[in-house]
C-alpha positions in Angstrom: -78.3 116.5 36.0 -76.8 119.8 34.0 -79.1 121.9 32.4 -79.4 122.2 29.0 -80.8 124.8 26.5 -82.3 123.4 23.2 -81.6 126.6 21.1 -77.3 126.0 22.0 -77.3 121.9 21.8 -79.4 122.7 18.3 -77.2 125.4 17.4 -73.8 122.9 18.2 -75.6 120.0 16.2 -76.3 122.2 13.2 -73.0 123.8 12.9 -71.2 120.1 13.7 -73.2 118.2 11.4 -72.4 121.3 8.5 -68.8 121.3 8.7 -67.5 118.1 9.6 -69.8 116.5 6.6 -66.9 118.0 4.6 -63.9 116.1 6.3 -66.3 113.1 6.0 -66.3 113.7 2.6 -62.4 114.1 1.8 -61.8 111.4 3.7 -63.3 109.0 1.2 -62.4 111.2 -1.9 -58.7 110.8 0.0 -59.2 106.6 0.3 -60.7 106.4 -3.1 -59.3 103.1 -4.6 -57.0 102.7 -2.0 -59.7 100.1 -0.4 -59.1 101.4 3.2 -60.4 104.6 4.7 -57.8 104.2 7.6 -55.0 106.7 6.8 -57.3 109.9 6.0 -59.7 108.5 8.9 -56.8 108.5 11.8 -55.5 111.9 9.9 -59.0 113.1 10.5 -59.0 112.4 13.6 -55.7 113.1 15.1 -56.4 116.6 13.5 -60.0 116.7 14.9 -58.7 115.4 18.9 -56.0 117.8 18.6 -57.8 121.2 18.0 -60.7 120.0 20.4 -58.3 119.5 22.9 -56.1 122.4 22.3 -59.9 124.6 22.8 -60.5 122.8 26.1 -57.4 123.9 27.5 -57.1 127.3 25.9 -59.5 128.1 23.2 -59.1 132.0 23.6 -55.7 131.0 22.6 -56.6 128.6 19.8 -58.4 131.9 17.9 -55.1 133.4 18.1 -53.7 131.3 15.4 -53.0 132.3 12.1 -56.1 130.3 10.6 -54.5 131.6 7.1 -51.3 129.3 7.4 -53.9 126.2 8.0 -55.5 127.0 5.1 -52.5 127.2 2.7 -51.1 123.8 4.2 -54.6 122.6 3.6 -54.7 123.1 0.2 -50.9 122.1 -1.0 -51.3 118.8 1.2 -55.0 117.9 -0.9 -53.3 119.4 -4.0 -49.9 116.9 -3.9 -52.7 114.0 -3.0 -54.6 115.4 -5.6 -51.8 114.7 -8.4 -51.0 111.3 -6.4 -54.6 110.5 -7.1 -54.8 111.6 -10.9 -52.0 109.4 -11.1 -54.0 106.8 -9.7 -56.6 107.5 -11.6 -54.9 107.4 -15.3 -53.5 104.1 -14.5 -57.2 102.5 -13.5 -58.3 104.0 -17.0 -55.2 102.4 -19.2 -56.4 99.2 -17.6 -60.0 99.7 -18.3 -58.7 100.2 -21.9 -56.4 97.3 -22.2 -58.7 95.0 -20.6 -56.2 94.1 -17.6 -57.3 92.7 -14.4 -55.7 93.5 -10.7 -54.9 97.0 -8.5 -52.1 97.9 -7.2 -52.2 98.8 -3.2 -51.4 102.6 -2.1 -47.5 103.0 -1.9 -46.4 104.1 1.5 -46.0 108.0 0.6 -49.5 108.2 -0.7 -50.7 107.1 2.6 -48.6 109.1 4.9 -50.6 112.0 2.4 -53.9 110.4 3.3 -52.9 110.8 7.2 -51.7 114.3 6.5 -54.9 115.5 4.2 -57.3 113.7 6.8 -55.1 116.0 9.6 -55.4 119.2 8.1 -59.1 118.7 7.2 -59.9 117.9 10.0 -58.2 120.8 11.8 -59.4 123.4 9.5 -62.7 122.3 9.9 -62.7 122.0 13.4 -61.3 125.1 14.1 -64.5 126.6 12.7 -66.9 124.8 14.5 -64.6 125.5 18.2 -65.1 129.3 16.9 -68.6 128.7 17.5 -69.1 126.4 20.1 -66.4 129.1 22.1 -69.2 131.7 21.2 -72.0 129.6 22.2 -69.7 128.8 25.8 -69.3 132.5 26.9 -72.8 133.2 26.9 -72.6 130.6 29.7 -74.5 127.4 27.1 -70.9 125.4 27.7 -72.4 122.5 28.5 -74.9 122.6 25.7 -72.5 123.0 23.2 -70.8 120.3 23.8 -73.8 118.1 23.8 -74.8 118.9 20.7 -71.9 118.8 19.2 -71.0 115.3 20.4 -74.1 115.0 18.7 -73.8 115.6 15.8 -70.1 114.0 15.7 -71.9 110.7 16.9 -74.5 111.1 13.6 -71.8 111.5 11.6 -70.1 108.5 11.9 -73.0 106.6 11.7 -74.4 108.1 8.7 -70.2 107.8 7.1 -70.3 103.9 8.5 -73.4 103.4 6.2 -72.5 105.3 3.3 -68.8 103.7 3.2 -70.5 99.9 2.4 -72.3 101.8 -0.4 -69.3 103.7 -1.9 -67.4 100.8 -1.8 -69.7 99.3 -4.8 -69.1 102.3 -6.9 -66.8 101.3 -9.9 -63.4 101.8 -8.6 -62.2 104.1 -12.2 -65.7 106.6 -11.1 -64.8 106.7 -7.7 -61.4 107.8 -8.7 -62.2 110.4 -10.8 -65.3 111.6 -8.3 -62.6 111.9 -6.0 -59.6 113.3 -7.4 -62.2 116.4 -9.0 -63.1 116.7 -5.0 -59.8 116.4 -3.8 -58.7 119.5 -6.2 -61.6 121.4 -5.9 -61.0 122.0 -2.0 -57.8 122.6 -2.6 -58.9 125.7 -4.9 -61.6 126.6 -2.2 -58.5 126.7 0.5 -56.2 128.4 -1.5 -58.6 131.0 -2.9 -59.8 131.4 1.1 -56.1 131.9 2.4 -55.7 134.4 -0.5 -58.4 136.4 0.7 -60.4 135.8 -2.2 -64.7 136.5 -1.2 -66.3 133.3 -3.1 -70.0 134.0 -3.8 -71.8 131.9 -1.7 -69.8 131.0 0.9 -68.8 127.1 1.0 -71.5 127.1 -2.1 -68.8 127.5 -4.5 -67.9 124.4 -4.2 -70.3 122.9 -6.7 -69.6 124.4 -9.2 -65.8 124.2 -8.5 -66.7 120.1 -8.2 -68.2 120.5 -11.5 -65.2 122.6 -13.5 -63.4 120.2 -11.6 -64.5 117.1 -12.7 -64.5 118.4 -16.5 -60.8 119.2 -16.1 -59.9 116.1 -14.7 -62.0 114.2 -17.6 -60.9 115.9 -20.6 -56.6 115.7 -18.9 -57.2 111.8 -18.3 -58.9 111.8 -22.3 -55.8 113.7 -23.4 -53.5 111.9 -21.5 -54.9 108.2 -22.7 -55.3 109.6 -26.6 -51.1 110.7 -26.4 -50.6 106.5 -24.9 -52.7 104.4 -26.6 -53.1 100.8 -25.6 -50.6 98.4 -27.6 -52.1 96.5 -30.1 -53.3 93.2 -29.3 -50.8 90.1 -29.7 -52.3 87.2 -31.1 -53.9 84.3 -29.8 -50.5 82.0 -30.8 -47.8 85.2 -30.6 -48.1 85.8 -26.8 -50.7 87.3 -23.7 -54.1 88.9 -24.4 
């Protein structure tokens, strides 16, 4: 049996959970209003797998890849999806205003952006995990690092399955509003990192960024709804209600 060291297992577990929690959160955000997390989850799985396989094959070479380019790509894809999601959110709020039923399916272009967004998010966060795992491996704790990381990933998958059922019960309009704000907040965060911005508090700055994004999206929705108010209702004898 392979001997395991407790400390490296714990470190790998905690780092995996902390970094990949962002992947899970963004996969849910990318799928808001589409009824399925499949495209985003497949993209995240592919991105994670590519980086993990690259680390197994040539870990030191992986560290030489320009992280800035990956961050810019991730920020651009998330920003693009944020625009699509904002438009979808606006349509949802307009339907609520008009008291209309129904929900459109996600177009193919959005599904492709879901996959691309999931891929770059998975790749970025997995790269950060791999940096720590390679350091543990260099210290002779490779087996412990792998066990801790796999355990962390398994816990996240289980938690995501439970949380997914709860998220599906949230009203679509609220879910889309929160998801749009989250996607744009991450796009801003990664754009800053790619540009060399030193965020105060590190990733904790995502909390105020999300709050600012939430306020900005809500104000933009209100302005758009006021600019094009719903048409006056037609009388019962004159047409549709």
